[in-house]
C-alpha positions, -999 to 999 in steps of 0.1 A, spaced: -610 -180 436 -618 -192 402 -631 -230 394 -619 -235 360 -602 -268 341 -569 -259 328 -543 -275 311 -506 -269 314 -481 -284 288 -450 -293 303 -463 -286 338 -440 -308 361 -407 -283 361 -398 -249 359 -421 -224 344 -448 -250 340 -449 -255 377 -450 -225 388 -478 -221 365 -501 -251 375 -492 -239 417 -509 -205 405 -534 -218 392 -543 -246 421 -539 -218 441 -565 -200 433 -590 -223 433 -586 -242 395 -584 -280 389 -553 -285 370 -540 -310 346 -503 -316 344 -489 -328 313 -458 -342 311 -436 -358 281 -412 -384 306 -416 -373 338 -440 -388 356 -429 -389 388 -422 -353 390 -456 -345 380 -470 -374 404 -452 -354 432 -465 -322 417 -501 -329 419 -497 -342 455 -484 -311 470 -508 -283 449 -539 -274 471 -574 -282 465 -586 -313 445 -596 -325 413 -560 -323 397 -547 -350 377 -517 -359 353 -516 -365 316 -487 -375 298 -483 -368 255 -451 -362 229 -464 -336 214 -444 -346 182 -471 -374 180 -500 -357 169 -523 -390 178 -505 -388 214 -517 -351 216 -552 -352 208 -558 -383 231 -539 -360 259 -557 -332 251 -597 -353 252 -584 -371 282 -575 -340 304 -608 -325 291 -626 -360 305 -608 -361 333 -618 -322 341 -650 -319 328 -638 -296 302 -614 -271 296 -614 -235 299 -578 -223 301 -547 -240 281 -512 -227 287 -486 -236 261 -458 -240 280 -436 -273 268 -409 -266 247 -372 -273 242 -347 -253 238 -318 -271 229 -284 -293 251 -257 -270 256 -236 -295 242 -256 -295 206 -260 -262 198 -265 -255 160 -251 -221 144 -252 -223 106 -211 -225 101 -208 -250 134 -227 -277 129 -234 -304 101 -265 -303 76 -279 -337 96 -269 -318 132 -293 -289 115 -317 -309 103 -324 -331 133 -323 -299 150 -352 -281 131 -371 -309 132 -376 -315 171 -378 -282 181 -403 -272 152 -421 -298 158 -419 -294 198 -424 -260 207 -448 -244 173 -467 -275 155 -467 -293 189 -479 -261 206 -501 -259 173 -523 -290 180 -523 -290 210 -544 -253 207 -564 -270 180 -574 -296 204 -582 -279 233 -603 -251 211 -626 -282 204 -634 -285 237 -635 -245 245 -658 -237 215 -692 -238 232 -682 -224 269 -650 -200 261 -615 -197 276 -586 -184 273 -551 -195 259 -518 -185 274 -485 -189 251 -453 -192 270 -426 -175 241 -397 -162 249 -375 -127 244 -355 -151 215 -383 -147 191 -377 -109 189 -335 -104 196 -324 -136 176 -306 -171 193 -273 -173 173 -265 -208 183 -303 -218 184 -318 -203 156 -343 -230 153 -355 -218 191 -359 -182 179 -379 -194 150 -405 -214 170 -412 -190 190 -413 -161 168 -439 -185 149 -460 -191 185 -463 -155 184 -475 -155 149 -503 -180 160 -511 -166 190 -521 -133 173 -538 -147 145 -562 -170 166 -564 -144 190 -584 -130 163 -600 -158 145 -609 -171 186 -628 -141 196 -665 -149 182 -664 -179 203 -653 -161 237 -617 -174 236 -594 -149 246 -552 -154 233 -521 -140 249 -490 -145 253 -459 -143 277 -422 -139 260 -398 -142 294 -363 -134 291 -340 -157 310 -354 -174 342 -340 -195 369 -353 -231 369 -336 -263 372 -329 -265 337 -305 -233 336 -286 -238 367 -255 -249 352 -259 -220 327 -263 -191 359 -228 -207 374 -193 -189 374 -189 -157 346 -217 -172 322 -239 -164 349 -232 -130 361 -226 -119 324 -264 -135 322 -277 -115 354 -256 -83 341 -283 -86 313 -310 -69 332 -306 -37 353 -317 -51 380 -288 -81 381 -306 -110 382 -325 -134 359 -366 -137 365 -385 -167 386 -403 -187 376 -436 -176 398 -428 -140 381 -439 -155 350 -466 -176 365 -479 -151 377 -485 -129 346 -498 -163 328 -527 -164 355 -541 -129 348 -535 -131 311 -558 -164 322 -583 -145 340 -617 -130 333 -603 -94 338 -577 -99 307 -597 -107 278 -589 -67 264 -556 -81 263 -562 -108 236 -536 -110 210 -510 -88 234 -476 -103 238 -464 -93 271 -428 -88 272 -411 -104 312 -374 -100 307 -363 -74 335 -357 -50 312 -325 -71 296 -342 -65 262 -361 -38 249 -385 -34 217 -404 -5 201 
């Protein structure tokens, strides 16, 4: 059991929710970040094992709000030992932006929204969190995607944002190691969450599951277990790594 101060962005649902549960089960105190899901965040806080968990809010596209949120989390938890950059947007099913299927205005809007949240927002959260880790060391784990490697034809901004997140993590793994801060990344494939339920229905769902030889998609708890280990004291030597978690649905050399 550990007793660390952990900030998980986008923790009110999906993978982030499972990550928060994993850290709390291990004895850590968790700051549950959300953007506009206060009820879900508070419900999660109430059901997490242990004590000292808190809820914090910020729109990650607002740099000032990000700084205030991270500082508040650190103040409430007595510092920060672990940051999990999980929050991200993909794009609504009815608003894809293939290059020959979207207007220029739609294209610009989606790129701004996705990059400002998934990449710039994560970068800003990391900068703010690192200020609290500089003297004590820590762990940063980014949640990327297999889309960073295989591409996202209908959501190219998403694929680009996750590729950028991979590069950010590896850059910071080198930059922050002298301060005792290890940085690693997980790259999940398709994961079953409340946000993907519609995608997994009918023939489309069968095709998605068939991408893996296990004929299923990932579970949030499987991603959370990997995140939890990468944030552990034993995982310092994994700093800089990107762990594929896609059930062999996409293999890269």
